C-alpha positions in Angstrom: 0.0 0.3 0.2 0.9 2.9 -1.1 1.2 6.7 1.4 1.3 10.3 0.9 4.0 11.6 2.9 2.5 14.9 2.5 -0.8 13.5 4.3 0.6 11.3 6.8 3.0 13.3 8.5 6.3 12.0 7.1 7.1 15.4 4.9 6.4 18.8 4.4 6.3 20.9 0.7 7.7 23.9 0.6 5.5 26.3 -2.1 6.4 30.2 -2.6 3.8 31.8 -4.0 4.8 32.9 -7.5 2.7 35.8 -7.0 4.1 37.5 -3.9 6.5 35.0 -2.8 4.8 34.2 0.2 5.4 30.1 2.0 2.2 28.8 1.1 0.6 26.0 3.2 -0.2 22.6 2.3 -4.2 22.4 2.9 -4.4 19.0 2.1 -5.7 16.3 -1.0 -7.8 17.9 -3.9 -10.2 15.6 -3.5 -11.5 16.2 0.3 -12.6 20.1 -1.4 -15.0 17.9 -4.2 -18.2 17.9 -1.3 -19.2 17.3 2.3 -18.8 13.5 1.9 -15.5 13.3 -0.7 -13.0 13.2 2.4 -14.2 10.1 4.2 -15.2 8.4 0.5 -11.7 5.5 -0.7 -9.4 7.4 -2.1 -8.4 5.2 -5.1 -12.0 5.9 -5.7 -11.1 9.6 -5.3 -8.6 10.1 -7.6 -10.3 9.1 -10.7 -11.6 13.2 -10.2 -8.1 14.8 -9.0 -7.6 16.0 -11.9 -4.7 14.6 -12.5 -4.8 11.6 -15.2 -2.8 8.9 -14.0 -2.3 10.1 -10.5 -3.9 6.0 -9.5 -1.4 4.7 -11.7 1.7 6.3 -11.0 0.3 6.7 -7.3 0.4 10.6 -6.5 -1.1 12.6 -4.8 -2.5 16.1 -5.6 -2.5 18.1 -2.5 -4.6 22.6 -2.8 -2.0 25.0 -2.1 -2.8 28.6 -0.3 -1.0 31.5 0.3 -2.5 33.3 3.2 -1.1 36.9 1.3 -3.1 36.4 -1.3 -5.3 34.9 -1.4 -3.6 32.2 -4.7 -4.5 28.9 -4.9 -2.8 25.8 -7.0 -1.9 22.5 -7.0 0.4 20.2 -7.1 1.1 16.5 -7.8 3.1 14.2 -5.1 5.0 11.9 -6.5 
């Protein structure tokens, strides 16, 4: 079984905002924000809807990052 190092707290990813340069915060898996029940759904099933076409096959996890300074949002694919 594969695990995401960010979801499980093994690592942190540092991404600077391209607009203002402030360190962005990791807000978790993108699929957790699809609806009010998505955070409780099977992870492999939700990877079919995360926006990364091969995230299930390549064992990737797509995370949402947010800038507290300018509210810029972006996604990052975590291996």
